TIMI-2910 file (N, C-alpha, C, CB; in pm, 1 decimal, decimal comma, always signed):
<rs>
+----------+----------+----------+----------+----------+----------+----------+----------+----------+----------+----------+----------+------+
!      n_x !      n_y !      n_z !     ca_x !     ca_y !     ca_z !      c_x !      c_y !      c_z !     cb_x !     cb_y !     cb_z ! resn !
+----------+----------+----------+----------+----------+----------+----------+----------+----------+----------+----------+----------+------+
!  +9324,3 ! +13088,3 !  +3700,6 !  +9391,9 ! +12947,6 !  +3638,5 !  +9501,1 ! +12957,5 !  +3832,7 !  +9526,8 ! +12978,5 !  +3404,8 !  Met !
!  +9467,1 ! +12876,0 !  +3935,7 !  +9432,7 ! +12866,6 !  +4119,4 !  +9604,0 ! +12771,8 !  +4053,6 !  +9215,4 ! +12742,3 !  +4230,8 !  Ala !
!  +9687,7 ! +12863,1 !  +4172,3 !  +9822,9 ! +12837,2 !  +4193,6 !  +9817,1 ! +12699,7 !  +4323,9 !  +9905,6 ! +13000,3 !  +4244,4 !  Asn !
!  +9876,9 ! +12591,2 !  +4317,0 !  +9899,8 ! +12547,0 !  +4392,2 !  +9971,9 ! +12516,7 !  +4560,1 !  +9903,8 ! +12529,1 !  +4329,7 !  Ser !
!  +9995,1 ! +12490,4 !  +4617,4 ! +10023,1 ! +12519,4 !  +4753,3 ! +10168,1 ! +12558,9 !  +4762,2 !  +9990,4 ! +12401,2 !  +4843,9 !  Glu !
! +10250,3 ! +12456,5 !  +4663,1 ! +10398,4 ! +12463,0 !  +4599,1 ! +10447,1 ! +12603,9 !  +4606,1 ! +10403,5 ! +12414,9 !  +4439,2 !  Ala !
! +10397,7 ! +12601,6 !  +4436,4 ! +10366,5 ! +12697,3 !  +4362,8 ! +10363,6 ! +12852,4 !  +4435,5 ! +10243,4 ! +12653,3 !  +4308,3 !  Asp !
! +10233,7 ! +12883,4 !  +4532,1 ! +10254,2 ! +12966,6 !  +4645,4 ! +10353,0 ! +12959,7 !  +4701,7 ! +10180,4 ! +12959,1 !  +4728,0 !  Lys !
! +10411,7 ! +12877,1 !  +4758,4 ! +10558,3 ! +12911,9 !  +4878,0 ! +10667,3 ! +12909,3 !  +4766,5 ! +10603,4 ! +12762,0 !  +5030,5 !  Glu !
! +10691,8 ! +12855,4 !  +4641,5 ! +10800,9 ! +12904,5 !  +4570,4 ! +10821,2 ! +13031,3 !  +4495,3 ! +10820,8 ! +12824,5 !  +4495,7 !  Arg !
! +10683,8 ! +13149,5 !  +4478,0 ! +10616,5 ! +13277,1 !  +4405,9 ! +10652,5 ! +13336,4 !  +4564,9 ! +10415,6 ! +13270,2 !  +4329,1 !  Leu !
! +10667,9 ! +13336,2 !  +4674,0 ! +10711,6 ! +13425,3 !  +4824,9 ! +10825,8 ! +13422,3 !  +4814,6 ! +10677,3 ! +13374,5 !  +4976,3 !  Glu !
! +10877,5 ! +13302,6 !  +4786,1 ! +11073,5 ! +13304,9 !  +4856,0 ! +11125,2 ! +13406,1 !  +4730,3 ! +11199,9 ! +13087,0 !  +4848,7 !  Leu !
! +11039,6 ! +13368,6 !  +4568,3 ! +11014,0 ! +13480,8 !  +4456,6 ! +11066,3 ! +13651,8 !  +4529,6 ! +10812,2 ! +13475,3 !  +4413,5 !  Tyr !
! +10913,4 ! +13610,3 !  +4575,4 ! +10884,8 ! +13770,2 !  +4615,2 ! +10995,2 ! +13865,0 !  +4773,9 ! +10683,0 ! +13757,9 !  +4670,7 !  Leu !
! +11043,5 ! +13736,0 !  +4834,7 ! +11109,4 ! +13851,2 !  +4954,2 ! +11291,7 ! +13788,7 !  +4838,7 ! +11082,1 ! +13779,1 !  +5230,9 !  Glu !
! +11256,5 ! +13694,3 !  +4785,0 ! +11446,7 ! +13717,4 !  +4662,4 ! +11453,1 ! +13860,2 !  +4633,5 ! +11453,3 ! +13625,9 !  +4451,1 !  Val !
! +11331,3 ! +13898,2 !  +4535,5 ! +11332,2 ! +14024,6 !  +4452,1 ! +11339,4 ! +14157,2 !  +4487,9 ! +11237,9 ! +14028,3 !  +4390,0 !  His !
! +11217,8 ! +14141,7 !  +4587,8 ! +11172,3 ! +14264,3 !  +4643,7 ! +11229,7 ! +14314,3 !  +4823,3 ! +11003,5 ! +14240,7 !  +4632,6 !  Leu !
! +11301,1 ! +14205,4 !  +4838,0 ! +11371,3 ! +14264,5 !  +4975,4 ! +11393,3 ! +14332,8 !  +5052,7 ! +11427,2 ! +14275,1 !  +4991,3 !  Arg !
! +11311,2 ! +14508,3 !  +5103,8 ! +11353,4 ! +14578,7 !  +5199,3 ! +11238,5 ! +14631,0 !  +5166,2 ! +11482,2 ! +14646,3 !  +5211,5 !  Asn !
! +11139,3 ! +14551,7 !  +5041,7 ! +11060,4 ! +14677,6 !  +4990,4 ! +10894,7 ! +14542,0 !  +5007,4 ! +11133,2 ! +14765,1 !  +4767,9 !  Lys !
! +10947,1 ! +14424,1 !  +5068,9 ! +10778,7 ! +14356,4 !  +5102,4 ! +10696,1 ! +14413,3 !  +5204,1 ! +10778,9 ! +14203,6 !  +5154,9 !  Gln !
! +10699,5 ! +14567,7 !  +5242,6 ! +10629,8 ! +14565,6 !  +5331,7 ! +10530,1 ! +14672,4 !  +5224,3 ! +10698,3 ! +14602,0 !  +5485,0 !  Asp !
! +10534,5 ! +14641,9 !  +5114,1 ! +10454,1 ! +14737,1 !  +5081,0 ! +10294,4 ! +14658,6 !  +5008,4 ! +10550,2 ! +14836,9 !  +4976,0 !  Leu !
! +10229,5 ! +14688,1 !  +4942,0 ! +10060,4 ! +14624,9 !  +4903,8 ! +10144,8 ! +14581,7 !  +4815,4 !  +9895,8 ! +14718,2 !  +4856,2 !  Thr !
! +10033,6 ! +14476,0 !  +4789,8 ! +10044,4 ! +14424,0 !  +4644,7 ! +10059,3 ! +14498,8 !  +4480,5 !  +9929,7 ! +14356,3 !  +4641,9 !  Asp !
!  +9940,6 ! +14585,7 !  +4486,2 ! +10036,0 ! +14667,4 !  +4366,2 ! +10084,1 ! +14756,4 !  +4395,9 !  +9987,9 ! +14715,8 !  +4255,4 !  Ser !
! +10158,7 ! +14783,7 !  +4468,8 ! +10306,0 ! +14832,6 !  +4492,2 ! +10385,7 ! +14832,0 !  +4475,5 ! +10351,2 ! +14835,6 !  +4537,7 !  Glu !
! +10371,7 ! +14656,4 !  +4453,0 ! +10433,6 ! +14565,6 !  +4433,0 ! +10500,5 ! +14542,0 !  +4274,4 ! +10351,4 ! +14477,3 !  +4480,6 !  Lys !
! +10400,6 ! +14578,6 !  +4202,1 ! +10406,3 ! +14540,2 !  +4097,2 ! +10515,4 ! +14659,5 !  +4007,6 ! +10257,6 ! +14517,6 !  +4057,7 !  Ile !
! +10505,7 ! +14766,4 !  +4015,4 ! +10517,5 ! +14855,3 !  +3958,0 ! +10747,7 ! +14848,3 !  +4011,8 ! +10374,2 ! +14990,3 !  +4016,0 !  Pro !
! +10741,7 ! +14795,3 !  +4085,1 ! +10914,1 ! +14829,7 !  +4160,9 ! +10912,3 ! +14705,5 !  +4081,7 ! +10973,9 ! +14837,7 !  +4371,2 !  Phe !
! +10877,5 ! +14587,2 !  +4021,5 ! +10914,2 ! +14446,1 !  +3999,1 ! +10974,5 ! +14481,6 !  +3849,5 ! +10774,8 ! +14322,7 !  +4010,0 !  Leu !
! +10851,7 ! +14566,4 !  +3763,7 ! +10819,6 ! +14562,5 !  +3619,3 ! +10936,7 ! +14630,9 !  +3613,3 ! +10680,4 ! +14622,7 !  +3550,6 !  Glu !
! +10987,7 ! +14790,5 !  +3704,1 ! +11115,0 ! +14875,2 !  +3677,9 ! +11235,7 ! +14753,5 !  +3687,5 ! +11136,0 ! +15014,8 !  +3807,7 !  Lys !
! +11210,1 ! +14621,9 !  +3746,2 ! +11338,0 ! +14523,3 !  +3781,2 ! +11322,3 ! +14463,7 !  +3640,6 ! +11326,2 ! +14397,7 !  +3930,6 !  Lys !
! +11281,6 ! +14414,3 !  +3629,7 ! +11204,9 ! +14373,9 !  +3493,3 ! +11270,3 ! +14452,1 !  +3382,3 ! +11037,8 ! +14410,2 !  +3495,4 !  Leu !
! +11284,5 ! +14576,6 !  +3378,2 ! +11367,8 ! +14668,2 !  +3285,2 ! +11491,5 ! +14678,0 !  +3292,4 ! +11339,1 ! +14785,5 !  +3289,7 !  Arg !
! +11526,8 ! +14657,9 !  +3433,6 ! +11677,0 ! +14671,4 !  +3482,0 ! +11729,4 ! +14519,1 !  +3406,9 ! +11696,9 ! +14680,8 !  +3687,7 !  Ser !
! +11635,9 ! +14391,5 !  +3420,2 ! +11775,6 ! +14275,0 !  +3425,0 ! +11714,8 ! +14293,7 !  +3240,9 ! +11763,3 ! +14050,4 !  +3553,3 !  Lys !
! +11639,2 ! +14322,2 !  +3165,2 ! +11690,8 ! +14352,6 !  +3037,8 ! +11768,0 ! +14401,8 !  +2950,4 ! +11657,5 ! +14374,3 !  +3011,6 !  Thr !
! +11802,8 ! +14493,9 !  +3049,5 ! +11918,7 ! +14624,1 !  +3036,0 ! +12052,1 ! +14521,1 !  +3065,6 ! +11898,0 ! +14784,3 !  +3183,2 !  Ile !
! +12056,9 ! +14444,8 !  +3175,4 ! +12156,1 ! +14357,3 !  +3237,2 ! +12190,7 ! +14317,2 !  +3080,9 ! +12099,6 ! +14226,6 !  +3362,3 !  His !
! +12043,6 ! +14197,0 !  +3048,9 ! +12089,2 ! +14130,5 !  +2932,2 ! +12130,3 ! +14194,3 !  +2794,7 ! +11996,2 ! +14049,5 !  +2907,5 !  Leu !
! +12094,5 ! +14267,2 !  +2799,9 ! +12127,6 ! +14284,7 !  +2716,7 ! +12323,9 ! +14370,1 !  +2634,5 ! +12007,2 ! +14327,7 !  +2717,3 !  Val !
! +12363,8 ! +14387,7 !  +2777,7 ! +12484,2 ! +14462,5 !  +2785,6 ! +12618,2 ! +14356,2 !  +2783,3 ! +12476,4 ! +14554,8 !  +2924,3 !  Ile !
! +12509,6 ! +14242,2 !  +2823,0 ! +12570,8 ! +14071,0 !  +2887,5 ! +12618,6 ! +14057,3 !  +2718,7 ! +12406,2 ! +13902,9 !  +2972,6 !  Asn !
! +12495,3 ! +14065,2 !  +2649,5 ! +12539,9 ! +14007,5 !  +2502,5 ! +12555,6 ! +14076,2 !  +2419,7 ! +12470,1 ! +13929,5 !  +2440,5 !  Ile !
! +12587,6 ! +14192,7 !  +2418,0 ! +12656,5 ! +14286,8 !  +2357,4 ! +12830,2 ! +14260,3 !  +2381,5 ! +12597,9 ! +14425,5 !  +2415,9 !  Ala !
! +12864,3 ! +14218,6 !  +2504,9 ! +12932,5 ! +14208,6 !  +2572,1 ! +13031,7 ! +14098,7 !  +2501,8 ! +12870,5 ! +14195,6 !  +2686,2 !  Ile !
! +12913,4 ! +13969,0 !  +2544,2 ! +12943,1 ! +13878,0 !  +2393,4 ! +13019,6 ! +13854,1 !  +2222,4 ! +12848,8 ! +13876,8 !  +2363,8 !  Ile !
! +12936,8 ! +13976,1 !  +2169,2 ! +12932,4 ! +13958,8 !  +2069,2 ! +13067,9 ! +14100,9 !  +2003,1 ! +12767,1 ! +13952,8 !  +2038,1 !  Val !
! +13111,5 ! +14151,9 !  +2132,2 ! +13192,7 ! +14224,3 !  +2081,8 ! +13378,5 ! +14084,4 !  +2088,3 ! +13176,7 ! +14398,7 !  +2194,2 !  Val !
! +13389,9 ! +14048,0 !  +2257,0 ! +13435,2 ! +13961,4 !  +2225,1 ! +13452,0 ! +13906,9 !  +2120,2 ! +13409,2 ! +13917,0 !  +2269,6 !  Phe !
! +13348,9 ! +13813,1 !  +2077,2 ! +13376,5 ! +13720,6 !  +1911,7 ! +13468,0 ! +13782,7 !  +1828,5 ! +13237,9 ! +13709,4 !  +1803,3 !  Ile !
! +13432,6 ! +13914,8 !  +1783,0 ! +13450,4 ! +13964,1 !  +1681,1 ! +13603,5 ! +14014,0 !  +1718,1 ! +13337,5 ! +14059,9 !  +1642,1 !  Phe !
! +13646,8 ! +14035,5 !  +1840,9 ! +13825,0 ! +14045,3 !  +1865,7 ! +13858,7 ! +13923,6 !  +1843,6 ! +13891,8 ! +14088,9 !  +2020,0 !  Met !
! +13826,8 ! +13814,1 !  +1822,1 ! +13839,8 ! +13657,3 !  +1872,5 ! +13812,2 ! +13631,2 !  +1725,6 ! +13720,1 ! +13579,3 !  +2007,9 !  Phe !
! +13771,5 ! +13620,7 !  +1654,6 ! +13781,6 ! +13601,5 !  +1536,2 ! +13872,5 ! +13728,5 !  +1434,5 ! +13639,1 ! +13578,7 !  +1506,3 !  Ala !
! +13885,3 ! +13803,8 !  +1431,3 ! +13931,6 ! +13926,4 !  +1378,5 ! +14110,6 ! +13903,6 !  +1389,0 ! +13860,7 ! +14066,2 !  +1476,8 !  Gly !
! +14131,3 ! +13878,5 !  +1539,2 ! +14242,4 ! +13868,8 !  +1602,4 ! +14341,6 ! +13985,8 !  +1606,6 ! +14295,1 ! +13766,1 !  +1554,6 !  Gly !
! +14238,1 ! +14060,6 !  +1704,1 ! +14245,7 ! +14159,5 !  +1699,9 ! +14339,0 ! +14207,3 !  +1899,5 ! +14083,4 ! +14201,0 !  +1641,2 !  Leu !
! +14319,8 ! +14115,5 !  +1924,7 ! +14450,0 ! +14134,1 !  +2082,4 ! +14530,7 ! +13984,7 !  +2076,1 ! +14343,8 ! +14146,4 !  +2297,3 !  Thr !
! +14594,9 ! +13995,1 !  +2175,6 ! +14682,4 ! +13934,4 !  +2210,2 ! +14668,2 ! +13803,3 !  +2271,1 ! +14735,0 ! +14004,7 !  +2268,9 !  Thr !
! +14563,2 ! +13804,6 !  +2339,7 ! +14494,2 ! +13673,4 !  +2421,9 ! +14493,3 ! +13531,7 !  +2412,2 ! +14380,2 ! +13679,7 !  +2417,5 !  Phe !
! +14530,3 ! +13450,2 !  +2483,1 ! +14518,6 ! +13295,2 !  +2461,6 ! +14412,4 ! +13250,0 !  +2416,7 ! +14534,4 ! +13221,3 !  +2566,5 !  Pro !
! +14382,4 ! +13144,3 !  +2295,5 ! +14277,4 ! +13112,3 !  +2304,2 ! +14217,9 ! +13065,5 !  +2368,5 ! +14259,5 ! +13083,2 !  +2256,9 !  Glu !
! +14257,4 ! +13002,3 !  +2532,9 ! +14114,5 ! +12935,4 !  +2660,9 ! +14106,3 ! +13090,9 !  +2717,6 ! +14175,7 ! +12772,1 !  +2835,6 !  Trp !
! +14156,1 ! +13207,7 !  +2725,8 ! +14148,8 ! +13312,6 !  +2740,1 ! +13947,0 ! +13357,0 !  +2731,3 ! +14262,8 ! +13365,5 !  +2631,5 !  Phe !
! +13932,9 ! +13323,6 !  +2635,6 ! +13809,5 ! +13389,3 !  +2523,3 ! +13726,4 ! +13222,1 !  +2533,5 ! +13889,8 ! +13455,3 !  +2302,0 !  Tyr !
! +13803,2 ! +13152,2 !  +2592,8 ! +13685,4 ! +13047,1 !  +2682,8 ! +13547,7 ! +13060,2 !  +2775,2 ! +13756,4 ! +12988,9 !  +2777,2 !  Tyr !
! +13705,7 ! +13043,4 !  +2909,3 ! +13616,4 ! +13171,4 !  +3008,7 ! +13593,0 ! +13239,7 !  +2984,0 ! +13636,4 ! +13233,5 !  +3096,8 !  Ile !
! +13623,0 ! +13342,9 !  +2898,5 ! +13525,5 ! +13494,7 !  +2895,8 ! +13406,6 ! +13449,9 !  +2863,9 ! +13563,4 ! +13621,4 !  +2781,0 !  Leu !
! +13394,8 ! +13382,8 !  +2714,3 ! +13276,9 ! +13325,3 !  +2684,4 ! +13223,6 ! +13240,2 !  +2830,3 ! +13302,5 ! +13229,1 !  +2547,9 !  Phe !
! +13243,6 ! +13123,3 !  +2844,2 ! +13137,6 ! +13077,5 !  +2976,4 ! +13096,1 ! +13185,8 !  +3114,2 ! +13220,2 ! +12939,9 !  +3055,0 !  Gly !
! +13163,7 ! +13240,8 !  +3122,3 ! +13144,7 ! +13351,2 !  +3255,6 ! +12989,5 ! +13400,4 !  +3167,8 ! +13312,6 ! +13517,6 !  +3284,5 !  Val !
! +13030,2 ! +13477,8 !  +3053,5 ! +12932,1 ! +13585,2 !  +3010,5 ! +12779,3 ! +13513,3 !  +2907,3 ! +13041,5 ! +13705,7 !  +2905,3 !  Phe !
! +12839,2 ! +13365,9 !  +2900,7 ! +12695,2 ! +13293,1 !  +2870,3 ! +12598,1 ! +13246,1 !  +3002,3 ! +12730,3 ! +13149,3 !  +2783,4 !  Ala !
! +12699,4 ! +13254,1 !  +3176,3 ! +12620,7 ! +13171,3 !  +3199,7 ! +12595,7 ! +13295,3 !  +3316,2 ! +12662,7 ! +13007,3 !  +3218,9 !  Leu !
! +12652,6 ! +13404,5 !  +3276,3 ! +12533,5 ! +13519,0 !  +3328,8 ! +12401,1 ! +13567,5 !  +3268,4 ! +12592,7 ! +13640,3 !  +3336,4 !  Asn !
! +12459,0 ! +13555,6 !  +3102,2 ! +12333,5 ! +13532,3 !  +3078,1 ! +12250,1 ! +13429,5 !  +3056,2 ! +12318,8 ! +13578,8 !  +3012,4 !  Val !
! +12235,8 ! +13341,4 !  +3136,1 ! +12113,0 ! +13235,3 !  +3124,3 ! +12111,8 ! +13283,0 !  +3260,8 ! +12125,0 ! +13051,5 !  +3078,6 !  Phe !
! +12181,1 ! +13291,8 !  +3404,4 ! +12092,1 ! +13343,7 !  +3521,5 ! +11980,4 ! +13449,8 !  +3498,8 ! +12181,2 ! +13403,8 !  +3621,4 !  Leu !
! +12063,5 ! +13604,4 !  +3422,9 ! +11962,2 ! +13718,5 !  +3404,2 ! +11850,0 ! +13615,2 !  +3348,5 ! +12013,5 ! +13859,8 !  +3288,2 !  Ile !
! +11841,7 ! +13561,6 !  +3261,9 ! +11695,5 ! +13476,8 !  +3204,8 ! +11667,8 ! +13490,9 !  +3321,2 ! +11680,4 ! +13312,4 !  +3135,1 !  His !
! +11684,1 ! +13374,3 !  +3351,1 ! +11626,2 ! +13293,7 !  +3449,0 ! +11536,7 ! +13411,6 !  +3563,2 ! +11762,5 ! +13196,7 !  +3524,8 !  Ile !
! +11636,8 ! +13543,2 !  +3598,4 ! +11566,0 ! +13584,2 !  +3721,4 ! +11475,1 ! +13663,0 !  +3598,0 ! +11660,9 ! +13681,0 !  +3868,9 !  Gln !
! +11445,8 ! +13674,2 !  +3506,0 ! +11351,9 ! +13773,7 !  +3430,3 ! +11253,7 ! +13685,9 !  +3384,8 ! +11416,7 ! +13859,3 !  +3306,9 !  Lys !
! +11248,8 ! +13533,7 !  +3425,9 ! +11139,1 ! +13469,3 !  +3362,0 ! +11088,8 ! +13469,5 !  +3537,9 ! +11169,9 ! +13301,6 !  +3249,5 !  Lys !
! +11158,6 ! +13473,5 !  +3642,0 ! +11092,5 ! +13464,7 !  +3784,1 ! +10973,2 ! +13605,6 !  +3783,1 ! +11236,2 ! +13482,7 !  +3925,9 !  Gln !
! +11038,8 ! +13704,4 !  +3755,1 ! +10966,5 ! +13877,0 !  +3777,2 ! +10877,9 ! +13807,0 !  +3677,2 ! +11065,0 ! +14066,4 !  +3725,2 !  Ile !
! +10875,9 ! +13808,2 !  +3603,1 ! +10741,5 ! +13789,8 !  +3533,7 ! +10626,5 ! +13719,1 !  +3571,1 ! +10760,0 ! +13741,8 !  +3431,0 !  Arg !
! +10679,1 ! +13618,6 !  +3593,3 ! +10578,0 ! +13490,6 !  +3703,1 ! +10522,5 ! +13553,8 !  +3796,6 ! +10660,7 ! +13364,2 !  +3793,5 !  Ser !
! +10553,1 ! +13669,9 !  +3900,1 ! +10609,8 ! +13737,8 !  +3982,3 ! +10421,6 ! +13860,4 !  +3969,9 ! +10807,3 ! +13796,1 !  +3920,7 !  Leu !
! +10454,0 ! +13943,3 !  +3835,1 ! +10400,4 ! +14023,2 !  +3794,6 ! +10289,5 ! +13945,4 !  +3743,5 ! +10472,1 ! +14100,3 !  +3723,2 !  Ile !
! +10313,0 ! +13819,6 !  +3716,1 ! +10196,8 ! +13814,1 !  +3674,4 ! +10049,2 ! +13712,5 !  +3832,5 ! +10240,2 ! +13723,0 !  +3501,1 !  Asp !
! +10134,3 ! +13681,0 !  +3957,3 ! +10073,8 ! +13636,2 !  +4005,8 ! +10027,7 ! +13745,2 !  +4124,2 ! +10126,1 ! +13523,1 !  +4019,8 !  Tyr !
! +10110,7 ! +13875,4 !  +4115,8 ! +10041,8 ! +13952,2 !  +4196,9 !  +9921,3 ! +14007,6 !  +4142,5 ! +10118,4 ! +14044,7 !  +4240,8 !  Leu !
!  +9916,3 ! +14004,4 !  +3997,3 !  +9790,0 ! +14084,6 !  +3933,9 !  +9702,5 ! +13947,0 !  +3931,2 !  +9817,7 ! +14174,3 !  +3757,2 !  Asn !
!  +9654,4 ! +13848,0 !  +3986,7 !  +9555,9 ! +13701,9 !  +4002,6 !  +9558,5 ! +13799,0 !  +4142,8 !  +9627,0 ! +13485,7 !  +3989,3 !  Arg !
!  +9670,1 ! +13834,6 !  +4215,3 !  +9586,0 ! +13801,5 !  +4351,7 !  +9542,8 ! +13919,5 !  +4409,0 !  +9666,4 ! +13725,2 !  +4464,4 !  Lys !
!  +9552,8 ! +14034,3 !  +4338,6 !  +9471,1 ! +14176,7 !  +4359,7 !  +9347,8 ! +14165,0 !  +4292,7 !  +9545,5 ! +14311,0 !  +4300,0 !  Ile !
+----------+----------+----------+----------+----------+----------+----------+----------+----------+----------+----------+----------+------+
</rs>
């Protein structure tokens, strides 16, 4: 599947963002680095979801004395974080596919 020029520009921008100081690597050397970054993002995602679950159990069980609004804000922050990590994982997967096609 051929990428349009806009897709190529978008993917090159993703490469700049996700690789930062690893830009001088060849395309085949970038893939393992991106796969490692993808595993790291998966770990971040699991940790954030676990934190959300712990706070839900604490809130539902009445185990703390925090006010209700504090839990809503905390849940919102962690939900936003999960969403952003999911977007980053999607970008990294598309970069790996792009580099595999490019090689």
